[in-house]
Structures are given as structure tokens and as C-alpha cells.
Backbone as CSV, one residue per row, in Angstrom:
resi,resn,N_x,N_y,N_z,CA_x,CA_y,CA_z,C_x,C_y,C_z
1,MET,0.846,-1.166,0.000,0.000,0.000,0.000,0.893,1.231,0.000
2,ALA,0.503,2.255,-0.738,1.253,3.507,-0.789,0.286,4.658,-0.593
3,GLN,0.747,5.676,0.076,-0.053,6.871,0.255,0.750,8.054,-0.239
4,ILE,0.122,8.883,-1.050,0.790,10.080,-1.532,-0.187,11.237,-1.497
5,ARG,0.343,12.413,-1.430,-0.494,13.612,-1.454,-0.393,14.224,-2.843
6,ILE,-1.525,14.556,-3.379,-1.623,15.155,-4.697,-2.140,16.575,-4.512
7,LEU,-1.944,17.408,-5.482,-2.407,18.784,-5.405,-3.869,18.840,-4.991
8,PRO,-4.233,19.772,-4.117,-5.598,19.810,-3.602,-6.659,20.115,-4.643
9,ARG,-6.285,20.572,-5.796,-7.258,20.991,-6.787,-7.805,19.831,-7.610
10,ILE,-7.278,18.626,-7.445,-7.645,17.532,-8.348,-9.149,17.366,-8.477
11,PHE,-9.813,16.998,-7.406,-11.247,16.785,-7.517,-12.052,17.882,-6.857
12,SER,-11.451,18.689,-5.995,-12.241,19.694,-5.309,-12.616,20.831,-6.239
13,ARG,-11.646,21.602,-6.714,-11.959,22.737,-7.582,-11.826,22.354,-9.052
14,GLY,-10.887,21.479,-9.368,-10.603,21.154,-10.755,-11.758,20.507,-11.478
15,THR,-12.640,19.881,-10.770,-13.772,19.233,-11.421,-15.081,19.879,-11.017
16,ARG,-15.021,21.170,-10.752,-16.225,21.825,-10.236,-17.416,21.643,-11.159
17,GLY,-17.204,21.563,-12.456,-18.330,21.355,-13.369,-19.007,20.026,-13.145
18,ILE,-18.223,18.968,-12.994,-18.800,17.643,-12.739,-19.414,17.614,-11.350
19,VAL,-18.724,18.179,-10.382,-19.227,18.171,-9.015,-20.550,18.915,-8.925
20,LEU,-20.607,20.108,-9.502,-21.847,20.879,-9.447,-22.969,20.166,-10.196
21,CYS,-22.629,19.608,-11.339,-23.622,18.861,-12.102,-24.100,17.658,-11.291
22,GLY,-23.169,16.968,-10.644,-23.522,15.814,-9.813,-24.421,16.207,-8.655
23,TRP,-24.070,17.301,-7.963,-24.905,17.763,-6.860,-26.294,18.143,-7.358
24,PHE,-26.337,18.812,-8.506,-27.619,19.212,-9.065,-28.466,17.991,-9.378
25,LEU,-27.862,17.016,-10.039,-28.609,15.816,-10.406,-29.023,15.020,-9.180
26,CYS,-28.166,14.991,-8.156,-28.508,14.268,-6.941,-29.667,14.922,-6.206
27,SER,-29.859,16.197,-6.424,-30.943,16.888,-5.727,-32.268,16.781,-6.474
28,LEU,-32.229,16.315,-7.704,-33.473,16.186,-8.462,-34.252,14.945,-8.020
29,PRO,-35.550,15.016,-8.002,-36.363,13.873,-7.583,-36.654,12.892,-8.721
30,LEU,-35.875,12.906,-9.765,-36.177,12.079,-10.934,-35.872,10.606,-10.739
31,GLY,-34.787,10.285,-10.058,-34.400,8.895,-9.905,-33.820,8.315,-11.178
32,ALA,-33.477,9.159,-12.154,-32.990,8.685,-13.440,-31.481,8.847,-13.529
33,GLN,-30.887,8.006,-14.315,-29.455,8.074,-14.587,-29.215,9.082,-15.699
34,THR,-28.130,9.849,-15.596,-27.746,10.786,-16.640,-26.352,10.421,-17.109
35,ASP,-26.157,10.336,-18.415,-24.863,9.981,-18.983,-24.271,11.169,-19.729
36,VAL,-22.962,11.341,-19.562,-22.210,12.363,-20.276,-21.045,11.656,-20.945
37,ALA,-20.799,11.933,-22.219,-19.711,11.269,-22.936,-18.631,12.271,-23.317
38,ASN,-17.394,11.787,-23.319,-16.238,12.571,-23.776,-16.237,13.989,-23.212
39,PHE,-16.181,14.085,-21.904,-16.256,15.390,-21.260,-14.863,15.906,-20.896
40,LYS,-14.778,17.223,-20.750,-13.564,17.918,-20.313,-13.974,18.955,-19.282
41,VAL,-13.210,19.008,-18.190,-13.474,20.003,-17.151,-12.156,20.718,-16.854
42,PRO,-11.980,21.932,-17.383,-10.743,22.672,-17.128,-10.792,23.369,-15.774
43,ASP,-9.623,23.571,-15.194,-9.484,24.407,-13.997,-8.545,25.539,-14.389
44,ILE,-9.090,26.734,-14.462,-8.350,27.907,-14.928,-8.277,28.909,-13.785
45,ASP,-7.082,29.452,-13.545,-6.942,30.402,-12.438,-7.503,31.768,-12.810
46,GLU,-7.436,32.696,-11.851,-8.014,34.034,-12.047,-7.319,34.830,-13.143
47,ASN,-6.102,34.408,-13.552,-5.382,35.086,-14.627,-5.590,34.427,-15.991
48,GLY,-6.457,33.417,-16.041,-6.730,32.733,-17.298,-5.735,31.640,-17.642
49,VAL,-4.899,31.234,-16.684,-3.899,30.186,-16.920,-4.490,28.833,-16.543
50,MET,-4.334,27.871,-17.446,-4.839,26.520,-17.213,-4.012,25.846,-16.119
51,LEU,-4.676,25.406,-15.050,-4.012,24.701,-13.961,-4.094,23.188,-14.156
52,SER,-5.280,22.714,-14.542,-5.470,21.287,-14.766,-6.623,21.078,-15.728
53,MET,-6.669,19.875,-16.283,-7.759,19.499,-17.176,-8.147,18.062,-16.853
54,LEU,-9.387,17.869,-16.445,-9.920,16.542,-16.212,-10.706,16.135,-17.443
55,THR,-10.425,14.950,-17.969,-11.186,14.432,-19.102,-11.642,13.022,-18.765
56,GLY,-12.694,12.606,-19.444,-13.196,11.258,-19.238,-13.910,10.765,-20.471
57,GLY,-13.927,9.463,-20.626,-14.649,8.852,-21.734,-16.145,8.953,-21.526
58,SER,-16.569,8.745,-20.270,-17.981,8.882,-19.938,-18.134,9.061,-18.437
59,ALA,-19.259,9.624,-18.073,-19.636,9.739,-16.663,-21.108,9.392,-16.560
60,LYS,-21.415,8.472,-15.670,-22.805,8.129,-15.381,-23.125,8.726,-14.023
61,MET,-24.146,9.565,-13.997,-24.528,10.237,-12.761,-25.883,9.727,-12.312
62,PHE,-25.952,9.392,-11.040,-27.164,8.853,-10.441,-27.569,9.717,-9.253
63,PRO,-28.870,9.877,-9.029,-29.294,10.555,-7.804,-28.911,9.704,-6.591
64,GLN,-28.330,10.339,-5.600,-28.003,9.709,-4.318,-26.975,8.573,-4.410
65,LYS,-26.219,8.482,-5.491,-25.167,7.463,-5.627,-23.935,8.112,-6.256
66,PRO,-22.759,7.520,-6.038,-21.542,8.053,-6.683,-21.618,7.967,-8.206
67,MET,-20.947,8.911,-8.857,-20.816,8.881,-10.323,-19.860,7.757,-10.711
68,GLN,-20.019,7.253,-11.907,-19.089,6.274,-12.462,-18.388,6.938,-13.641
69,ILE,-17.072,7.093,-13.524,-16.291,7.767,-14.560,-15.384,6.749,-15.232
70,THR,-15.417,6.697,-16.568,-14.516,5.821,-17.318,-13.460,6.659,-18.031
71,LYS,-12.327,6.043,-18.304,-11.208,6.678,-19.016,-10.827,8.016,-18.386
72,LEU,-10.673,7.985,-17.075,-10.306,9.181,-16.333,-8.877,9.600,-16.660
73,ARG,-8.692,10.888,-16.887,-7.363,11.462,-17.105,-7.363,12.873,-16.520
74,ILE,-6.345,13.158,-15.730,-6.179,14.504,-15.184,-4.777,14.962,-15.526
75,ASP,-4.681,16.057,-16.253,-3.401,16.675,-16.585,-3.222,17.910,-15.713
76,PHE,-2.028,18.029,-15.117,-1.665,19.220,-14.343,-0.605,19.965,-15.128
77,PHE,-0.729,21.292,-15.202,0.134,22.080,-16.067,1.143,22.915,-15.280
78,GLU,2.269,23.199,-15.961,3.267,24.122,-15.424,2.649,25.519,-15.399
79,SER,3.389,26.481,-14.901,2.873,27.846,-14.780,2.577,28.495,-16.134
80,ASP,3.102,27.896,-17.230,2.785,28.439,-18.557,1.382,28.045,-19.018
81,GLY,0.743,27.116,-18.294,-0.608,26.697,-18.641,-0.688,25.787,-19.845
82,LYS,0.469,25.341,-20.370,0.482,24.502,-21.572,1.258,23.206,-21.382
83,THR,2.365,23.266,-20.644,3.228,22.110,-20.455,2.689,21.229,-19.340
84,VAL,2.444,19.950,-19.648,1.933,19.018,-18.647,3.074,18.622,-17.720
85,LYS,2.870,18.820,-16.406,3.904,18.446,-15.440,3.567,17.143,-14.727
86,MET,2.293,16.761,-14.711,1.906,15.487,-14.108,0.591,15.037,-14.726
87,LYS,0.454,13.709,-14.859,-0.745,13.139,-15.463,-1.189,11.953,-14.624
88,ILE,-2.485,11.861,-14.379,-3.070,10.722,-13.672,-4.082,10.081,-14.611
89,VAL,-3.995,8.752,-14.778,-4.958,8.044,-15.616,-5.457,6.801,-14.893
90,SER,-6.720,6.484,-15.149,-7.334,5.276,-14.609,-8.499,4.902,-15.508
91,PRO,-8.691,3.606,-15.762,-9.799,3.192,-16.623,-11.181,3.449,-16.023
92,PHE,-11.266,3.474,-14.667,-12.584,3.590,-14.050,-12.461,4.063,-12.605
93,CYS,-13.427,4.875,-12.165,-13.548,5.184,-10.738,-14.981,5.560,-10.417
94,ASN,-15.333,5.395,-9.158,-16.580,5.911,-8.608,-16.223,7.191,-7.884
95,TYR,-16.980,8.263,-8.132,-16.693,9.533,-7.477,-17.942,10.028,-6.764
96,ASP,-17.802,10.239,-5.461,-18.901,10.759,-4.652,-18.666,12.246,-4.421
97,PRO,-19.414,13.119,-5.098,-19.190,14.559,-4.948,-19.549,15.076,-3.557
98,ARG,-20.446,14.397,-2.860,-20.821,14.854,-1.517,-19.657,14.726,-0.550
99,GLY,-18.881,13.669,-0.662,-17.740,13.473,0.228,-16.409,13.823,-0.402
100,GLY,-16.412,14.073,-1.710,-15.168,14.386,-2.407,-14.213,13.206,-2.451
101,VAL,-14.762,11.988,-2.602,-13.941,10.780,-2.567,-14.115,9.990,-3.865
102,ALA,-12.979,9.633,-4.467,-12.972,8.759,-5.641,-12.381,7.422,-5.220
103,THR,-13.026,6.337,-5.620,-12.535,4.998,-5.293,-12.566,4.131,-6.540
104,SER,-11.683,3.141,-6.546,-11.670,2.200,-7.652,-10.877,0.967,-7.256
105,GLU,-11.239,-0.149,-7.821,-10.443,-1.370,-7.701,-9.608,-1.552,-8.965
106,ASP,-9.702,-0.607,-9.874,-9.006,-0.670,-11.158,-7.588,-0.108,-11.042
107,ARG,-6.892,-0.082,-12.157,-5.511,0.417,-12.205,-5.459,1.928,-12.114
108,ILE,-4.295,2.424,-11.691,-4.017,3.857,-11.696,-2.565,4.044,-12.095
109,ARG,-2.297,5.139,-12.783,-0.932,5.484,-13.194,-0.761,6.985,-13.023
110,ILE,0.317,7.355,-12.346,0.649,8.761,-12.133,2.020,8.979,-12.754
111,ASP,2.101,9.879,-13.736,3.347,10.134,-14.461,3.776,11.581,-14.304
112,SER,5.075,11.766,-14.121,5.698,13.083,-14.172,7.116,12.871,-14.690
113,PRO,7.839,13.929,-15.018,9.220,13.738,-15.473,10.110,13.104,-14.404
114,GLU,9.760,13.270,-13.122,10.584,12.748,-12.031,10.210,11.348,-11.572
115,PHE,8.973,10.925,-11.813,8.539,9.624,-11.302,7.365,9.073,-12.087
116,THR,7.165,7.767,-11.929,5.961,7.083,-12.378,5.517,6.190,-11.234
117,ILE,4.238,6.253,-10.903,3.667,5.407,-9.864,2.507,4.655,-10.494
118,THR,2.499,3.342,-10.322,1.398,2.526,-10.813,0.893,1.649,-9.674
119,GLY,-0.325,1.193,-9.814,-0.887,0.299,-8.815,-2.301,-0.080,-9.190
120,LYS,-2.921,-0.793,-8.275,-4.283,-1.258,-8.529,-5.109,-1.052,-7.264
121,GLY,-6.250,-0.426,-7.439,-7.131,-0.125,-6.325,-6.669,1.140,-5.625
122,TYR,-7.546,2.114,-5.515,-7.141,3.360,-4.875,-8.335,4.075,-4.256
123,ILE,-7.994,4.956,-3.328,-8.946,5.862,-2.695,-8.333,7.243,-2.769
124,PHE,-9.068,8.184,-3.335,-8.603,9.570,-3.380,-9.566,10.431,-2.590
125,GLU,-9.025,11.156,-1.615,-9.817,12.067,-0.796,-9.416,13.484,-1.170
126,SER,-10.311,14.194,-1.840,-9.950,15.530,-2.317,-9.825,16.533,-1.188
127,GLY,-10.545,16.336,-0.110,-10.511,17.292,0.989,-9.135,17.466,1.597
128,ASN,-8.372,16.370,1.693,-7.022,16.480,2.245,-5.951,16.109,1.211
129,SER,-6.328,16.074,-0.054,-5.383,15.830,-1.161,-4.548,14.578,-0.943
130,ARG,-5.203,13.500,-0.600,-4.506,12.256,-0.282,-5.009,11.143,-1.203
131,ILE,-4.051,10.404,-1.755,-4.415,9.232,-2.548,-3.694,8.026,-1.957
132,GLU,-4.440,6.960,-1.781,-3.891,5.716,-1.262,-4.042,4.663,-2.343
133,ILE,-2.918,4.076,-2.737,-2.940,3.009,-3.736,-2.774,1.705,-2.969
134,LYS,-3.710,0.778,-3.161,-3.823,-0.391,-2.297,-2.903,-1.559,-2.661
135,ASN,-2.781,-1.881,-3.934,-2.102,-3.121,-4.322,-1.140,-2.907,-5.482
136,ASP,-0.177,-3.813,-5.578,0.751,-3.875,-6.717,1.394,-2.522,-7.014
137,VAL,1.789,-1.806,-5.982,2.359,-0.472,-6.148,3.789,-0.579,-6.661
138,LYS,4.077,0.204,-7.676,5.419,0.270,-8.257,5.768,1.745,-8.436
139,VAL,6.942,2.132,-7.958,7.404,3.509,-8.074,8.712,3.509,-8.839
140,ILE,8.786,4.311,-9.871,10.017,4.482,-10.649,10.424,5.943,-10.512
141,LEU,11.623,6.169,-9.981,12.149,7.522,-9.822,13.155,7.782,-10.933
142,ARG,13.132,8.994,-11.484,14.036,9.356,-12.570,14.806,10.625,-12.223
143,ASN,15.911,10.805,-12.902,16.698,12.032,-12.807,17.156,12.332,-11.383
144,LEU,17.513,11.281,-10.658,17.996,11.470,-9.298,19.498,11.650,-9.301
145,SER,19.975,12.542,-8.482,21.413,12.691,-8.286,21.784,11.801,-7.114
146,LEU,22.567,10.782,-7.366,22.935,9.838,-6.322,24.291,10.154,-5.696
147,LYS,24.852,11.302,-6.005,26.108,11.703,-5.402,25.855,12.026,-3.943
148,THR,26.723,11.526,-3.095,26.614,11.835,-1.676,27.751,12.752,-1.287
149,SER,27.465,13.662,-0.419,28.528,14.547,0.045,29.193,13.916,1.254
150,LYS,30.462,14.177,1.388,31.207,13.637,2.528,30.892,14.461,3.758
151,SER,30.829,13.780,4.881,30.630,14.505,6.133,31.913,15.252,6.465
152,PRO,31.853,16.298,7.296,33.069,17.050,7.648,34.155,16.154,8.242
153,LYS,33.780,15.134,9.010,34.768,14.231,9.621,35.498,13.444,8.547
154,GLU,34.758,12.928,7.544,35.397,12.160,6.464,36.374,13.039,5.682
155,SER,36.032,14.285,5.467,36.906,15.196,4.731,38.191,15.448,5.483
156,ASN,38.124,15.524,6.808,39.307,15.774,7.629,40.216,14.564,7.731
157,ASP,39.648,13.362,7.561,40.421,12.128,7.674,41.329,11.921,6.470
158,GLU,41.055,12.558,5.364,41.822,12.299,4.140,43.132,13.019,4.130
């Protein structure tokens, strides 16, 4: 099991369109399922710079139940608003907008230039920006400087 903290904007503010739509649909007395296909939810700051983009193949929204999102992808951008600095992908998750929690027994992959994290089964809590990957966790670190500096005592011994 691995636990990591992700930027707080992932599901809280970054998906406000889906969250608001989910809350709206959950408050309707229809009892009907609503489907959305090939959606994009951008998170843009007050200066018009893209912070993140959530995309999905589909979202099924139900009153009083978590949404089901397929082909989930979240891109986080550098300060230029164009260069992707981190990407999260998963084939499927259930997202409860009332609690801000995404869960899945499916795969997850988190990529950045410095690392790749993969695993199976996860819980993401947007309120405290925490993701827990349950099984088969693999972490690959890149571009690490493995040079160690000598302690002052070692330098004096030479």
C-alpha cells in the first residue's frame, strides 16, 4: 500500500463542473441516470492560466449514488498553462461529490518527469489531497542525483 499527497485541486476545484452537475442531479427527484460522454473540465486560475484538465470517456450520474467515470485522465500544467507536469490516468472510478472521494479497484498510473507510480485499487480524498494506492504499487524515480557529500569528519580524515 502507498499513500501520496496530490495537489488539492484535483477533484475539489478542478472538477467543479462535474461536481456541481452531480450535486444538481442528486438533488433532483427524478431517480434517473444521466450519462455524459467525452467530457472535459478545465481548472483555470483568475489570470486565465490553465491549472489542470480533467477528461473522461464517460460519466454516469445517479441521484443519491456516486458517479461512475470511465477513461479518467487529469493533466496538471506548469505555470505556462500549456506544459503538462503530471498526469493521472485510470480506466474507471466511482466519485462521490458529496464526500469528495474517488474509489476504484481498477488500475491507476501517475506520471511526471521525475517519477511514475502505478498500482491497482485506490482511494482519493480531495478534501485532504490524499491518494492511497492499495495493491501492486510500483514507483520508478528518474533524474535522481545519487552523489553523496562527505561529512566534515570524512573530509578531515583524508
